[in-house]
N, C-alpha and C positions, 0 to 999 in steps of 0.2 A: 621239606620241613621249615616252617617259619617260626622263629623265636618270638616274634611280635613284641608287644609292649608289656604284657602281663608278667607275673612272677613265674620263673621257670627254674626250679632247683637243679643244682649240679647232679643230684642223684637221678633225676628224671632224664637228664641229658645222657648220663652214663648208661642208663637202661636202654635208651633209644639206640645209642651207638652199638651196643652189644646185640641188638635185635635184628640188625640188617647187615648185609655184606657191603652195602653202599650208602652209608649215612650221609645225608646232605643237610645243609642249613642255609638259610637266607637271612642276611642282616640288612635291615631296612636303612635307608638314608636318614641321617639325623635331621631333625627339624630345626632349622635356624630361625631365631626370632631377633629382629633388629629393634632393640630397645633404644629409642632415640634419646631417652633421658639419661641413660647410663654414661659414666658411673655416678651413682648417687648413694646416699646413706638412707636406708629405709626407715620408716617411722618407728619400728620396734627397737632400733638401736639407741642406746642412751646418748644424751647430749651433755655438753658442758653448760655452764662454766664449772671450774673446779670448786666444789663447795668448801673444801678445807683450806686450800691455798689459792685464792682467786687470781693471783698474778703468775701462776704457772698454768700454761695452756693445756687443757685436756679436752678431747682425746689428742693423742700425738699424731696419728695418721689413720688412714682407712685401708682396708684390705678386703678381698673377696670373701663374702660370708653368706650368700643367698643361694639356696639349692645347689650345694656342693656335693658331688658324688664322693662318698666317704666309706671307708671300711668300717664295719660294725660287728660286734660280737654276736653270736647266735642268739643270746638272750635278749638282744635288742630288736629281734625280729626283722632282720634285713630282708627287704622285699626282692632284692636282686641277687640272691645267692651270696650273702655275706657283705653286700653293699647296699647303701641307701642314700637318698638325697637329704642332706641336713642343712639347717639354716640357723644362724646366730653368731654371736661373738666367738663361740667355741669353734666355729669353722674359720673365722678370720684369723684367730690366733695361730693355727698351724701354718698358714701362709706367711705371717710375719716371722714366726720362729724359723721356718725354712730359709727365708731370705737372710735372716740374721746369721744362721749357720753358714750360708753361702758366703756372706761377707767375711765371716771368721775363717773360712778356708783360704781366703786370699791374705788375710791379715791376722794370723794366729795370736799375735801379741797385743792386739787392740783390746781396750777395756770395754765393758758393756756400754758405758756412756758413749764412747767413740763409735761403736756399732750403731747405737740408737741414733746418734747424730747423722751418720751416713744414710740411714733409712729415711730420716725426716727431711734432710736438705736435698735429697735427690728425688723425693716424691713428686708425682705429677700433680700440678695444681688443679683443683676442682672449682666449679662455679656455684654461684648462689641461685641459679635459675630454679633448681628443684630443692635446694637446701638453703633456705633463707637464714638459718642459724650460722651459715658460713663455717669458719674454722671451729666453732663450737660443736659442729657436727662431724667434720672430716679432718680436723687438725691440719697438718702440713699438706695433706692431699693423699692421692692414691699411691700405694707402695709400688716402687719401680725396680724390680730385681736386676735388670740389665745395667742400670746406672749405679745401683747401691754400692758396689765395691770400689767405685771411683769418685768419691765426693770432692776431692781437691783440698778441702779444709774440713776439720772436725772440731766440734765444741766438746772438749773432754772434761771429765770429772774424776776426782779420786775421793778416798774416804774423808780426808780433811775438808774438802769442799762441802761434803754433806754435813759434817760436824758444824761448820760455820753457819750453814743454812738452818740447821735445827736450833742452834743457839739464837739465831736472828728471829726465830719464831717464838722464843721465850721458854725453850726447854730448860729445865733445871739441870744441874750437874748430875743429880741422882737419876733423873729420868734419862738423861743422855747416856749414862753408863749402862743402863739396861739394854740399850741398843748397841753400843760399841763393845760392851763386855770387857772394858779395860778401865784405866784410871783417868780417862779423858775428862777435862773440865772446859767450860766455856771461858774464852778470854775475857779479861776485865780491863778496860770497858769493852763491851761487845760491839765490834765495829762491823759486824756482818749485816747484810741486807737481803731480804727475800728476793728482791729484784735482781740481785747479782749472782744467783745460782747460774752456773755456766750452761744454761739450757739452750738448745738450738731453735727456740721460738721465743716470742715476746708477747705477753698478755698484760694488759693494764686495766684494772677495774677502777672506775671512777664514780663518784657520787653526783658530781655536777658536770653535765656534758658541755657546759659553756666554759669550764675551767679545767682543761686537761693538762696535766703536767707530770711527766714521769721520766726517770732516768734509769737506764740499764747499763751495766758494765759486763763485757764479755771478752773471752780470750779464745782465739782460734789457733789450731795447730796445723802446720803445712804437711799434707800427706800426698800432694799432687806432684808438681814439678819443683826441682831443687831451686831454680832461679825463676821467680814468678812475681808479677805485680798484679794485685787484685784491686779493683776499683768498686766502690760501693754504688749500687743502683737502687734507688728507693722509688717504690710506687705507693702513693698515698692519695686518699680522696681529698676533695676541696675542703679547705678549712683546717685540715690537720697538717701540722708542720713537723717533719721528722728529720733530725740532723744526726749524721754519723761523723764522729771525730776520733781519729783521723779518717778521712774518706778514701785513703789509699794505703794499702799494706804491701810492703816489699819484703820478699823472702829470698834468702840466699842458700838455704839448706832445708832438707827434709827434717821434720821434727821441730823446726823453729816455731816459736810462739809469738803472736802479736796480739795486743789488747786494743779495744776500742770502746767508746761510749755511744749509746744511742739515746737521744732525747726526743720525747714526744710532747708536743704542745697543741692545744686546741684553739678554737672550739670544734665540737662535733656538729655536723650539719644535719639536722632533722632526722636523726637516727639514734637508736639506743645501742647499736653495734656497728662498727666500721672496720673494714679490713684493709690492710696494707702489706707490704713485703719489703724485705731487704735481700738483695742478691749481690754476693761478692763474685766478681767476674774477672778472670785473667785472660779471656779469649778461648781457653780450652775447657775450663771448669766453671760452672755456674752453681754457686752455693746459696741456695734459697732458704730463707727463714720467714715464716708467716708472722705478721704483726696484727694483733687484735686489740681494739679498745672498746670496752663495753660499759654500760651503766649498771652498777650493782643494784640488784633487786632487794 
């Protein structure tokens, strides 16, 4: 008996097994397809930039989401006895969720922001060969489950960081309290900046590509080796100058925090979007953050 490629319900299999003293089955060899363009983000997947907050990079990263064998309820008409091949963001989300849970199993006290940082800074970089939108298509890159629990450094956030962020966007005290559900108020004067949300990526929206000028402040937490020295490695296209200050971060304990500033200056060379990256490297861990500068439409 060959199960072949077509639908074959469990009930039919059970009937066959009961109908003979010697039931047999043949499972054909899987057909492999070498997609030389993979990994890439297909055309149906949404792109950035972030329409609400241009200087926060979206998407964050990419995960498998095309023709994923998934369990489906009977009402969904599973063609393979309760399973079917599904495509879309709804298929990429379970992959990212599972990896986040995997990281959480190693670090149960980590915040959601720390876990997100670990997923992004360990992602595998992707190329623009099939995705000219670059990071506006795939974010930090392809999710990497094996490296995710071991990021070395994390860009962490707490509730107060988000309060400062919302205040910097012009939220009133009344609107802010609808979110925090307490008596939180924005500091006066408001010294928060959107660029300073402690996010593990850098995005800069500009109006004039000949005059690029942006500054970001970040803080990283050591979760790798107790005694470690990280050096900043920057990759940037011609014409764009990226300065990291300080360029060396020395740690003597786990959980220790260090801050730095990243400055981007132009001009951009003959493109409405340019990609760069910052990698903090101590020899054992490479903590990579994408940098994107693009012309606002």
